[in-house]
C-alpha positions in Angstrom: -25.7 24.0 -121.3 -24.9 21.4 -118.3 -20.9 21.3 -117.4 -19.0 18.6 -119.0 -18.5 15.6 -117.1 -15.3 15.6 -114.7 -12.7 13.5 -115.7 -10.9 12.8 -112.4 -7.5 10.8 -111.7 -7.5 7.6 -110.8 -4.5 6.9 -108.1 -4.1 3.3 -106.0 -2.8 3.1 -102.6 -2.5 0.4 -99.8 -4.2 2.8 -97.4 -5.3 6.2 -97.5 -5.6 8.2 -93.7 -8.0 11.4 -93.5 -6.3 13.6 -91.9 -2.4 14.1 -90.2 -3.5 15.1 -86.9 -2.2 12.4 -84.0 -4.0 9.3 -85.0 -3.7 9.5 -88.1 0.2 10.2 -88.2 0.5 7.2 -85.6 -1.1 5.2 -87.8 1.2 5.9 -90.6 3.8 5.8 -88.4 3.5 2.5 -86.7 2.3 0.9 -90.1 6.1 1.8 -92.1 7.3 1.1 -89.3 6.0 -2.7 -89.3 6.7 -2.8 -92.9 10.4 -2.0 -92.8 11.0 -4.2 -89.8 8.8 -7.3 -91.6 9.9 -7.7 -95.1 6.4 -8.7 -96.7 6.6 -7.2 -100.1 4.4 -3.5 -98.6 6.0 -0.4 -99.0 5.2 2.6 -97.1 5.1 4.6 -100.8 1.4 3.1 -101.0 0.7 4.9 -97.8 -1.0 8.0 -98.5 -2.0 11.1 -96.1 -4.1 13.5 -96.8 -4.9 16.7 -95.0 -7.2 19.8 -95.4 -4.7 22.7 -93.8 -2.1 23.6 -96.1 1.0 23.1 -93.8 1.0 20.2 -91.3 -0.4 21.1 -87.7 -2.2 24.0 -88.6 -5.9 23.0 -88.2 -4.8 21.3 -84.8 -5.9 22.5 -82.0 -5.9 21.3 -77.9 -5.4 23.1 -74.2 -3.3 21.5 -74.6 -1.8 18.6 -71.7 -0.8 15.8 -72.5 -0.2 12.2 -71.3 3.1 10.9 -72.8 2.0 7.5 -72.5 0.6 6.8 -76.1 3.6 8.9 -77.2 6.0 6.9 -75.3 4.8 3.8 -77.0 4.9 5.2 -80.5 8.5 7.0 -80.0 9.9 5.5 -77.5 13.4 8.2 -77.2 11.1 10.9 -78.4 12.5 13.2 -75.3 15.9 12.4 -76.6 14.4 12.9 -80.3 13.4 16.4 -79.9 9.8 16.2 -79.8 8.5 20.0 -79.0 7.2 19.3 -75.7 7.0 23.1 -74.2 7.4 21.9 -70.8 6.8 19.4 -68.0 4.2 20.0 -65.8 5.5 21.2 -62.5 2.3 22.5 -60.5 -1.2 21.7 -60.3 -4.1 23.4 -58.8 -7.7 23.6 -59.0 -9.7 26.6 -58.3 -14.0 27.1 -58.0 -14.6 30.8 -59.4 -17.2 32.7 -57.7 -18.2 36.0 -59.6 -15.3 37.9 -57.7 -13.4 35.1 -55.5 -10.8 32.2 -56.7 -11.4 29.3 -54.1 -8.1 26.7 -54.5 -9.4 23.3 -53.6 -7.3 21.7 -50.7 -6.6 18.7 -53.1 -6.3 18.8 -56.3 -9.1 16.0 -57.4 -6.9 13.1 -58.9 -8.4 13.3 -62.6 -7.1 16.4 -62.7 -3.5 15.9 -61.7 -1.0 16.3 -63.9 2.8 15.7 -62.6 4.5 13.4 -65.2 2.4 14.9 -67.9 3.4 17.8 -70.2 2.1 21.1 -71.9 2.5 21.5 -75.3 1.6 22.8 -78.8 -0.2 19.9 -80.4 0.7 21.9 -83.9 4.0 21.9 -83.4 3.9 18.3 -82.4 2.2 17.4 -85.3 4.3 19.0 -87.6 7.3 17.0 -86.2 5.4 13.7 -85.9 4.7 14.8 -89.8 8.3 15.3 -90.0 8.9 11.5 -89.1 6.2 9.9 -91.6 7.8 11.6 -94.5 11.3 10.7 -93.8 9.6 6.8 -93.5 8.6 7.0 -96.9 4.6 7.7 -96.7 3.7 10.9 -99.0 1.6 13.2 -97.2 -0.4 15.9 -99.0 -1.6 19.0 -97.6 -3.9 21.2 -98.9 -6.3 18.6 -100.3 -9.8 17.6 -98.5 -11.9 14.5 -98.8 -15.2 15.7 -100.1 -17.4 11.8 -100.6 -16.6 8.7 -99.5 -15.7 5.8 -102.1 -18.0 2.7 -101.5 -19.0 -0.1 -103.5 -22.5 -2.1 -103.1 -26.2 -0.8 -102.7 -26.6 -0.5 -99.9 -22.8 -0.3 -99.7 -21.1 -3.0 -98.1 -17.5 -1.8 -98.3 -15.4 1.2 -98.2 -12.8 1.3 -101.4 -11.4 4.9 -101.1 -11.7 8.3 -101.0 -12.7 11.8 -103.4 -10.5 14.7 -103.0 -12.0 17.9 -103.0 -12.1 19.7 -106.5 -10.2 23.6 -106.7 -10.7 26.4 -108.7 -15.0 26.1 -108.6 -16.2 30.1 -107.9 -19.4 30.9 -105.6 -22.0 29.9 -108.6 -20.7 26.2 -109.2 -18.6 27.0 -112.3 -15.2 26.1 -113.3 -13.1 28.4 -113.2 -9.3 29.1 -115.5 -7.8 27.0 -112.5 -10.0 24.4 -111.6 -7.9 21.1 -110.8 -10.8 17.9 -110.6 -10.5 16.4 -107.1 -8.9 12.7 -107.3 -10.1 9.3 -106.7 -7.8 7.6 -104.4 -8.5 3.8 -104.2 -7.6 2.1 -101.2 -7.3 -1.3 -99.4 -7.9 0.6 -96.1 -9.3 3.9 -95.7 -8.4 5.3 -92.1 -10.6 7.9 -91.1 -8.7 10.1 -88.6 -10.7 13.8 -88.9 -10.7 14.8 -85.7 -14.5 15.2 -83.8 -17.5 15.5 -86.3 -15.7 14.4 -89.2 -17.7 14.6 -92.1 -16.7 11.6 -93.9 -16.9 10.3 -90.9 -20.6 11.4 -90.6 -21.0 9.7 -93.8 -19.7 6.6 -92.5 -22.2 6.3 -89.6 -24.8 7.5 -91.9 -24.1 4.4 -94.9 -23.4 2.0 -92.2 -25.5 2.6 -89.6 -22.2 2.3 -86.8 -23.9 4.3 -84.4 -27.1 1.6 -83.9 -27.7 0.8 -80.1 -25.0 3.8 -78.7 -25.2 6.9 -77.0 -25.7 9.9 -79.1 -22.2 11.5 -79.1 -22.2 14.8 -77.4 -19.2 17.5 -77.3 -17.9 20.6 -75.5 -16.7 23.8 -77.4 -12.9 24.7 -76.2 -12.6 28.3 -76.8 -9.0 29.3 -76.6 -6.3 32.1 -76.7 -2.7 32.0 -76.0 -1.2 35.3 -74.5 2.3 36.5 -73.7 2.4 38.3 -70.3 5.2 40.3 -68.7 7.8 38.0 -66.9 7.3 36.6 -63.5 3.2 36.0 -64.0 2.9 32.7 -63.7 5.7 29.7 -63.4 6.4 27.9 -66.6 4.6 24.2 -66.0 2.0 25.6 -63.6 -1.2 24.4 -64.9 -4.7 25.6 -62.8 -8.5 24.3 -63.9 -11.3 26.1 -62.9 -15.4 25.2 -62.0 -18.0 27.9 -61.7 -17.7 31.1 -62.6 -18.9 32.2 -65.8 -20.6 29.0 -66.1 -24.0 28.1 -64.1 -24.5 25.8 -62.3 -26.9 24.4 -64.9 -23.9 23.6 -67.3 -20.6 21.3 -67.5 -17.3 22.9 -68.1 -14.6 24.8 -66.9 -11.4 26.4 -67.4 -7.8 26.2 -68.1 -4.5 28.1 -67.2 -1.2 26.8 -68.3 1.8 28.7 -67.9 4.3 28.0 -71.0 7.9 29.2 -71.7 8.9 32.2 -73.6 6.9 33.9 -71.0 3.3 32.4 -72.8 0.2 31.4 -71.4 -2.5 29.0 -72.7 -6.1 29.7 -71.2 -9.5 29.1 -72.4 -12.8 27.8 -71.4 -14.5 24.6 -72.2 -18.6 24.7 -72.4 -20.6 21.5 -72.4 -22.7 21.6 -75.4 -25.6 20.7 -74.1 -26.8 23.6 -71.9 -31.3 25.1 -71.7 -30.3 28.6 -73.3 -30.2 28.5 -76.9 -28.6 31.9 -76.8 -25.9 31.0 -74.2 -22.5 32.2 -76.0 -19.2 30.4 -75.3 -17.3 33.4 -76.9 -19.0 35.8 -74.5 -18.7 33.4 -71.5 -15.0 33.3 -72.5 -14.7 36.8 -72.3 -16.6 37.4 -69.0 -13.7 34.3 -67.6 -10.6 36.8 -68.3 -12.5 39.5 -66.3 -12.6 37.3 -63.4 -10.1 39.3 -61.0 -7.5 35.8 -60.6 -7.4 35.4 -63.9 -7.2 39.5 -65.0 -4.2 39.6 -62.8 -2.3 37.2 -64.7 -2.8 38.8 -68.1 -3.1 42.5 -67.6 -0.1 44.2 -69.5 0.4 41.5 -72.0 -1.0 40.7 -75.4 -2.7 38.3 -77.7 -0.8 36.1 -79.6 -3.4 33.4 -81.1 -7.4 32.2 -81.2 -8.7 28.9 -81.8 -12.0 26.9 -81.3 -12.5 23.3 -81.0 -15.3 21.4 -80.1 -14.3 17.9 -78.1 -16.3 14.5 -78.4 -17.1 13.8 -74.7 -19.9 10.9 -74.9 -17.2 8.4 -73.7 -17.4 4.7 -74.0 -20.9 4.0 -74.8 -21.2 6.8 -77.5 -18.9 5.3 -79.6 -19.4 3.8 -82.8 -18.7 0.7 -84.6 -15.2 1.2 -85.5 -14.6 -0.8 -88.5 -16.0 -1.5 -91.8 -14.9 -3.6 -95.1 -12.2 -1.6 -96.0 -12.3 1.3 -93.3 -11.5 1.8 -89.7 -12.0 5.2 -87.2 -9.6 6.3 -84.8 -8.8 8.9 -82.5 -11.2 11.6 -81.7 -13.3 10.6 -85.3 -14.3 8.1 -83.2 -14.8 9.4 -79.9 -11.6 7.7 -78.0 -11.4 11.0 -75.5 -11.1 10.6 -71.5 -13.8 13.1 -70.7 -12.8 13.0 -66.8 -9.4 14.1 -67.8 -10.1 16.1 -71.1 -7.4 14.2 -72.6 -7.5 12.3 -76.2 -4.3 12.7 -77.5 -2.7 9.5 -76.2 -5.8 7.3 -76.8 -5.3 9.1 -80.9 -2.3 7.6 -80.6 -2.5 4.2 -79.3 -5.6 3.8 -81.1 -4.3 5.0 -84.1 -0.8 2.4 -84.0 -3.7 -0.2 -83.0 -5.6 0.3 -86.4 -1.8 0.1 -87.8 -1.1 -3.3 -86.6 -4.7 -4.3 -87.6 -4.1 -3.3 -91.1 -0.8 -4.1 -91.5 -1.9 -7.9 -91.0 -4.9 -7.6 -92.9 -2.7 -6.6 -96.1 -0.1 -9.4 -95.2 -3.1 -11.9 -95.6 -5.2 -10.0 -98.4 -8.0 -9.6 -96.8 -9.3 -6.2 -95.4 -12.8 -7.6 -95.2 -14.8 -6.5 -91.8 -14.3 -9.7 -90.3 -10.4 -9.2 -90.6 -10.8 -5.4 -89.5 -12.4 -6.3 -86.2 -9.4 -7.2 -85.1 -8.9 -3.2 -84.4 -11.6 -3.3 -82.2 -10.0 -6.6 -80.2 -7.2 -4.9 -80.0 -8.7 -2.0 -78.4 -10.8 -3.9 -76.0 -7.3 -5.9 -74.6 -5.4 -2.3 -74.4 -5.3 0.5 -71.5 -7.7 2.5 -74.0 -10.8 0.0 -72.6 -9.6 -0.2 -69.4 -9.1 4.0 -69.0 -12.4 4.7 -71.2 -14.1 2.2 -69.0 -13.4 3.8 -65.4 -14.8 6.8 -66.7 -18.0 5.0 -69.1 -20.5 7.0 -67.3 -18.8 10.1 -66.4 -20.3 13.2 -69.0 -23.9 11.8 -69.2 -23.2 12.3 -65.2 -23.7 15.9 -66.0 -26.9 15.5 -68.1 -28.8 17.7 -65.4 -26.1 20.3 -64.1 -23.1 20.0 -61.9 -24.3 19.4 -58.8 -25.9 16.2 -59.9 -23.0 15.8 -61.5 -20.3 15.8 -58.7 -22.9 14.0 -56.8 -22.7 11.1 -60.0 -19.0 11.5 -60.3 -18.0 10.5 -56.5 -20.2 7.6 -56.7 -18.7 6.6 -59.9 -15.2 7.1 -58.6 -16.1 4.8 -55.7 -18.1 1.9 -57.8 -14.9 1.8 -60.6 -17.1 3.9 -63.0 -20.5 2.5 -62.7 -22.5 5.4 -60.3 -25.9 4.3 -60.1 -26.8 2.7 -63.2 -25.2 0.1 -65.4 -25.6 2.1 -68.5 -26.2 5.9 -68.2 -28.0 7.4 -71.6 -28.0 10.8 -72.5 -29.5 13.1 -75.5 -27.9 14.9 -78.0 -27.0 18.6 -77.0 -29.2 20.3 -79.2 -31.9 18.1 -77.4 -31.3 20.2 -74.3 -32.9 23.8 -75.6 -35.6 24.9 -74.2 -37.7 27.1 -76.3 -37.8 30.7 -75.5 -41.8 30.7 -74.5 -40.6 27.7 -72.3 -38.1 29.8 -70.1 -35.1 29.6 -72.5 -33.5 32.5 -71.3 -32.7 35.7 -73.2 -29.2 36.5 -74.9 -26.0 37.3 -72.8 -25.1 40.4 -71.8 -22.0 41.3 -74.0 -19.6 43.2 -71.9 -18.1 46.0 -74.4 -14.8 45.0 -75.5 -11.9 46.8 -74.6 -9.7 45.8 -77.0 -6.8 45.2 -74.6 -8.1 42.1 -72.4 -11.5 41.5 -74.1 -12.3 41.0 -77.8 -15.3 40.5 -79.5 -15.4 37.7 -82.0 -14.3 39.2 -85.2 -11.1 40.7 -84.0 -10.3 37.2 -82.4 -11.1 35.3 -85.6 -8.1 37.3 -86.9 -6.0 36.4 -84.6 -6.5 33.3 -85.1 -5.1 33.8 -89.0 -8.5 32.2 -90.8 -8.2 32.3 -94.6 -10.4 31.0 -97.0 -10.5 31.5 -100.8 -13.8 33.6 -101.0 -14.9 33.2 -104.3 -15.8 29.2 -103.7 -19.1 26.9 -102.9 -20.4 27.9 -99.3 -18.7 24.8 -97.3 -21.6 25.9 -94.5 -25.0 23.6 -96.0 -28.1 25.1 -94.6 -30.5 23.1 -95.9 -33.7 25.4 -95.7 -32.7 29.1 -95.0 -36.6 29.6 -94.4 -36.6 28.1 -90.8 -33.8 30.2 -89.6 -35.9 33.3 -90.4 -39.7 32.1 -88.9 -39.5 28.8 -86.7 -35.9 29.3 -85.7 -36.2 33.2 -84.9 -39.2 32.8 -82.8 -38.8 29.3 -81.2 -35.2 29.9 -79.9 -34.1 33.5 -80.7 -31.3 32.1 -83.7 -29.0 30.5 -81.4 -26.2 30.1 -84.7 -25.7 33.7 -83.5 -24.2 33.2 -80.0 -23.1 29.4 -80.2 -20.4 30.1 -83.0 -17.5 31.5 -81.7 -16.6 32.9 -84.8 -19.4 34.9 -85.9 -19.9 33.0 -89.3 -23.6 33.4 -88.7 -25.4 36.4 -88.5 -29.3 37.5 -88.8 -29.6 40.9 -91.0 -32.4 42.5 -91.6 -33.0 43.7 -95.3 -36.3 45.0 -96.5 -38.0 44.4 -93.4 -37.4 41.1 -93.3 -34.7 38.8 -91.3 -32.5 36.6 -93.3 -29.9 34.5 -92.2 -26.1 36.0 -93.6 -23.0 33.5 -93.6 -19.7 34.5 -93.5 -18.1 32.0 -94.6 -14.6 33.0 -94.6 -14.9 33.1 -90.8 -15.0 29.5 -90.1 -12.7 28.1 -87.7 -13.5 24.6 -88.7 -15.1 24.3 -85.2 -17.9 22.0 -86.0 -20.2 23.5 -83.3 -23.3 24.7 -86.2 -23.4 21.2 -87.5 -23.6 20.0 -83.6 -26.0 23.1 -81.9 -27.9 23.7 -84.5 -31.9 22.8 -82.9 -33.0 21.8 -86.5 -30.0 19.6 -87.4 -30.3 21.4 -91.2 -26.9 22.7 -91.0 -24.2 20.6 -92.4 -20.5 21.1 -92.2 -18.2 19.8 -95.2 -14.8 20.7 -95.9 -14.0 24.1 -98.2 -11.3 24.1 -100.7 -8.2 22.1 -99.3 -5.8 24.8 -97.7 -8.3 26.9 -96.0 -8.7 27.8 -92.7 -7.5 28.7 -88.8 -3.4 28.6 -89.1 -3.0 27.7 -85.5 1.0 28.3 -85.3 2.0 27.4 -81.7 -0.9 26.8 -80.1 
């Protein structure tokens, strides 16, 4: 017999914010401050934030060197207010790696100069901001994921809120004894601050065709480890960026090494997700990065503390979707607000969250949350330093469509021409469209260095260090539209790239009874969304697992 219909509790709010990262928290805090200092009949208690992690900050991951401009505007006295800033940057340098050598640039390129910035743990910064948001009276609900947009009209004309995830459903779709239905949160304005490739953001963009006339968004994958090393290995506040090995000249990306308090080193490798070889493995490349003599000297004798992986929206100004519809706004990484040249987005997330709050405040006061009114957000962005910064690098990432050397040529031209380069607007293709089929010379599987368990690790071991936890008995959150494609076309044409691009060993091709099939180890998922981005047939859809599940990026 079919299950009885789910009865959902309806909650009413002025504003619902999906995602308690920098953008969502900045929006909530700024809006609460505006309400406090401008008596208007509004209340901070009518602002709801939902966050899929079970604790604030636990799904927040970045390198991270933070430009303090956004935080200074949000919390002017942040330094005196004990913001968890690990260290100011005291020294920076850029290196070009060959397989054995590290060649230091005589001058650090301007985009990589970081004096005045701070090395931070984004997880700790988010937790600190969250505490301020809660003190301001905003309702923050952790362990709740947004599962669907609520809209009105057919086709949809406006967003009226979200539905949160149902809890206590088993892997067969049956309700368990502890079943708890999700809520319908109705709001005058819904703010999507989900980070890169958000599931509700995808719904919004598709329903309202917000990407019409825009470049496709492209991404990079950052694979990161946090290490504790013997004293004296790397001065606190040192920031190194690298180009070259282990990435080939046909690829975009590079490494980072940051010296932190407590003899800790943050290091990682960013690989542009628009490479030709479908069997390139970003995690393997990162292990090779650590074996480089320059990096090995820093890490030997140390111990791995944490691991994580996250995608980065790098398409820039031309790839940003329309950021407003009736009843909803897109902020931060959800809308692609990231400086791809400097690889910095925290300050832009904070600023766009604040601008969204100012827009929402005026809309709520007037009682008008129509598209015409919320368009003020875009106008505010266009008049702010956000537009100025993104416009100056509007064609940067697209210049690397054909590899490193062509990209450096275009970057130099753009530097001279104020961001223009050869063309007023550079075009680009979605990342998965760059794959070459195996018969077209798409490459071979990487040579995987055997992990030594001290300096290099396999994916499963690294996932252990991400402290990823999921409820095992729940519906799959990695939805493959047709698994037959995996064992037939994809195996023949591309060699099943899901085995390689996933940094958490989620996807595995196994042989049973002489036939290959896809096995999904969903409990390994670190929520990076790479599968949703790089599947060559675009048949994988990432949706949130039961709220509370996922990595725990403490200190990352």
